ROMIGU-323452 format. One record per residue: y, x, z of N, C-alpha, C, O, CB in turn; residue in one letter; residue number from 0. Coordinates in steps of 0.05 Angstrom, whole numbers, plus 5000, padded with zeros to 4 digits. Each point is the difference from the previous one (the first is absolute). Glycine has a CB too. Layout:
REM ROMIGU-323452
NODE  n.Y  n.X  n.Z ca.Y ca.X ca.Z  c.Y  c.X  c.Z  o.Y  o.X  o.Z cb.Y cb.X cb.Z res   n
NODE    Y    X    Z    Y    X    Z    Y    X    Z    Y    X    Z    Y    X    Z   A NUM
...
REM end
This chain:
REM ROMIGU-323452
NODE  n.Y  n.X  n.Z ca.Y ca.X ca.Z  c.Y  c.X  c.Z  o.Y  o.X  o.Z cb.Y cb.X cb.Z res   n
NODE 5028 5121 5050 5023 4996 4991 4994 4999 4969 5002 5019 4986 5025 5003 5056   X   0
NODE 4961 4940 4947 4979 5014 4973 5025 4986 4979 5011 4980 5010 4919 5016 5005   X   1
NODE 5076 5009 4970 5004 4984 4976 4998 4973 4995 4982 4986 5008 5006 5048 4982   X   2
NODE 5029 4960 5000 5001 4955 5010 5024 4982 4982 5023 5007 5001 4971 5003 5062   X   3
NODE 5001 4977 4928 5029 4972 4988 5003 4988 5024 4983 4995 5017 5005 4987 4931   X   4
NODE 5029 5014 5052 5018 4971 5011 5019 4977 4981 5020 5003 4986 4985 5031 5053   X   5
NODE 4976 4941 4967 5017 4976 4963 5011 4998 5022 4991 5004 5022 4984 4962 4930   X   6
NODE 5061 5024 5039 5028 4986 5020 4998 4997 4982 4995 5016 4982 5032 4995 5054   X   7
NODE 4980 4953 4966 5011 4976 4995 5019 4988 5007 4999 4981 5016 4972 5019 4980   X   8
NODE 5053 5010 4992 5031 4984 5015 5005 4964 4969 4990 4992 4979 5049 5084 5046   X   9
NODE 4977 4918 4988 5004 4980 4982 5005 4994 4973 4990 4983 4986 5018 5015 5048   X  10
NODE 5006 5018 4962 5002 5011 4951 4979 5024 5010 5011 5003 5021 5061 4996 4943   X  11
NODE 4921 5007 5036 4970 5031 4991 4977 4992 5017 4994 4985 5019 5038 5065 4978   X  12
NODE 4957 4970 4985 4978 5015 5017 4997 5033 4993 5013 5007 4981 4960 4945 5020   X  13
NODE 5015 5063 5008 5009 5020 5001 4962 5019 5013 4981 4985 5005 5088 4992 5002   X  14
NODE 4928 5049 4997 4980 5017 5008 5010 5026 4999 5009 5014 4982 4958 4957 5004   X  15
NODE 5026 5034 5057 5012 5022 4997 4985 5024 5003 4980 4997 5014 5054 4980 4997   X  16
NODE 4970 5049 4980 4975 5010 5008 5006 5023 5027 5016 5019 4999 4962 4973 4946   X  17
NODE 5007 5000 5075 5005 5010 5024 4963 5011 5020 4978 4991 4997 5080 4969 4998   X  18
NODE 4950 5060 5020 4992 4997 5017 4990 4984 5020 5010 4984 5016 5006 5038 4966   X  19
NODE 4956 4988 5013 4987 4963 5025 4980 5021 5020 4986 5019 4996 5000 4920 4958   X  20
NODE 5023 5044 5073 4974 5014 5026 4983 4980 4992 4997 4983 4982 5025 5037 5067   X  21
NODE 4967 4990 4973 4964 4975 4994 4992 4981 5015 4982 4983 4997 4996 5049 4991   X  22
NODE 5050 4977 5044 5002 4972 5011 5017 4977 4981 4986 4980 4995 5013 5046 5053   X  23
NODE 5019 4975 4944 5018 4980 4996 4978 4970 4981 5006 4977 4998 5046 5071 5001   X  24
NODE 4919 4969 4989 4985 4969 5000 4974 4984 5018 4984 4982 4996 5030 5033 4960   X  25
NODE 4994 5013 5077 4989 4979 5025 5022 4981 5013 4999 4980 5014 4967 5058 4999   X  26
NODE 5061 4979 4973 5026 4975 5010 5016 5012 5034 5008 4986 5019 4954 4961 4955   X  27
NODE 5037 5086 5022 5007 5017 5009 5026 5018 4995 4998 5016 4982 4960 4974 5021   X  28
NODE 5070 5009 5016 5015 5022 4977 5021 4986 4979 5012 5009 4980 4941 5020 5019   X  29
NODE 5046 4954 5010 5014 4981 4971 5005 4977 5020 4981 4993 5013 4988 5020 4933   X  30
NODE 5062 4971 5061 5019 4988 5016 4999 4969 4958 5002 5002 4976 5040 5063 5080   X  31
NODE 4955 4912 4969 4998 4985 4986 5033 5001 4992 5013 4984 5014 4939 4993 5005   X  32
NODE 5064 5035 4964 5020 4993 4993 5011 5033 4992 5023 5010 5003 4980 4938 5028   X  33
NODE 4980 5062 4960 4984 5025 4970 4987 4982 4986 5005 5002 4976 4979 5045 5047   X  34
NODE 5003 4939 4982 4990 4974 4979 5012 4988 4979 4989 5003 4978 4995 4987 5055   X  35
NODE 5037 4997 4968 5018 4976 5001 5004 4995 4972 5011 4979 4991 5012 5030 5054   X  36
NODE 4968 5011 4940 4998 4995 4966 4978 5009 4986 4997 4991 4977 5048 5014 5021   X  37
NODE 4932 5016 5013 4980 5004 4994 4985 4972 4999 5001 4989 5021 5005 5059 4996   X  38
NODE 4980 4937 4962 4983 5000 4979 4962 5019 5013 4982 4991 5013 5077 5008 4947   X  39
NODE 4944 5017 5031 4966 5016 5007 5003 5028 5005 5021 5010 4992 4952 4961 4974   X  40
NODE 5008 5050 5048 5007 5027 4988 4970 5007 5000 4981 4989 5012 5072 5026 5007   X  41
NODE 4947 5004 4966 4979 5014 4994 4994 5036 4998 5014 5019 4992 4989 4932 4989   X  42
NODE 4978 5049 5026 4989 5025 4996 5001 5014 4966 5013 4982 4989 4957 4999 5056   X  43
NODE 5026 5035 4937 4997 5000 4977 4978 5019 4995 4992 5014 5019 5052 4971 4974   X  44
NODE 4947 5017 4988 4971 5022 4994 5001 5023 5011 4981 5016 5001 5011 4972 4958   X  45
NODE 5035 5017 5053 4996 5036 5002 4992 4998 5028 4983 5014 5010 5056 5012 4957   X  46
NODE 4979 4947 5050 5019 4988 5027 4959 5012 5014 4990 5020 5010 5069 4914 4976   X  47
NODE 4932 5040 5004 4966 4991 5007 4994 5035 4997 5009 5018 5014 4975 4919 4957   X  48
NODE 4997 5065 5007 4990 5033 5001 5007 5018 5025 4982 5015 5009 5024 4984 4942   X  49
NODE 5025 5001 5061 5005 5020 5013 4989 4992 5027 4987 5014 5016 5051 5002 4955   X  50
NODE 4972 4956 5030 4986 4976 5025 4959 5014 5012 4991 5005 5022 5046 4934 4940   X  51
NODE 4951 5062 5008 4973 5012 5009 4992 5014 5005 4979 5004 5011 5016 4983 4977   X  52
NODE 5029 5032 5003 4985 5028 5004 5015 5002 5016 4988 5021 5005 4992 5000 4960   X  53
NODE 5039 4979 5052 5010 5006 5022 4986 4990 5027 5006 5011 5022 5034 4991 4949   X  54
NODE 4936 4971 5027 5004 4983 5008 4964 5006 5006 4989 5007 5022 5064 4965 4956   X  55
NODE 4941 5026 5009 4967 5011 4984 4996 5021 4997 4985 5011 5015 5012 4961 4962   X  56
NODE 5015 5042 5002 4997 5009 4993 5000 5040 5023 4983 5012 5013 5030 4932 4945   X  57
NODE 5004 5059 5037 5018 5022 5022 4970 5005 5023 4981 5015 5002 5088 4959 4998   X  58
NODE 4938 5010 5010 4974 4992 5040 4973 5014 4996 4988 5015 5015 5022 4926 4997   X  59
NODE 4982 5045 4945 4978 5011 5004 4993 5012 4984 4977 4996 4993 5015 4980 5028   X  60
NODE 5027 5047 4961 4999 5028 4991 4999 5017 5043 4986 5019 5004 5053 4973 4925   X  61
NODE 4968 5001 5082 5010 5017 5027 4967 5006 5013 4986 5020 5002 5071 4951 5011   X  62
NODE 4938 4996 4993 4975 4993 4998 4965 5018 4996 4979 5007 5011 5063 4960 4975   X  63
NODE 4978 5034 4983 4971 5018 4990 4998 5029 5013 4982 5011 5013 5021 4966 4937   X  64
NODE 5035 5032 5040 4996 5031 5018 4986 5004 5032 4979 5009 5009 5067 4997 4966   X  65
NODE 4966 4986 5029 4995 4998 5036 4958 4991 4994 4987 5020 5007 5084 4948 5020   X  66
NODE 4916 5015 4965 4964 4998 4999 4997 5037 4982 4986 5014 5014 5001 4909 4976   X  67
NODE 5022 5091 4987 4992 5027 4985 5005 5012 5026 4982 5016 5008 5032 4985 4937   X  68
NODE 5009 4995 5073 5008 5034 5008 4972 4989 5030 4999 5006 5024 5079 5016 4959   X  69
NODE 4915 4971 5010 4983 4996 5027 4968 5017 4990 4982 5002 5016 5044 4940 5003   X  70
REM end
């Protein structure tokens, strides 16, 4: 779960909800169409993007580097 924001639009107001988002939401897995009724957009914050990059690329790279040093 990564820091993100959801832009909600209702008939007379528009507001942003700060919440944790899963990367699976961006490929269409993990939510139903009924959950997205008033959702205009959702996105990761800068902190969320950095955390995703660290977990997806950085952590495996560090582990691979350590394993090559160990040999």
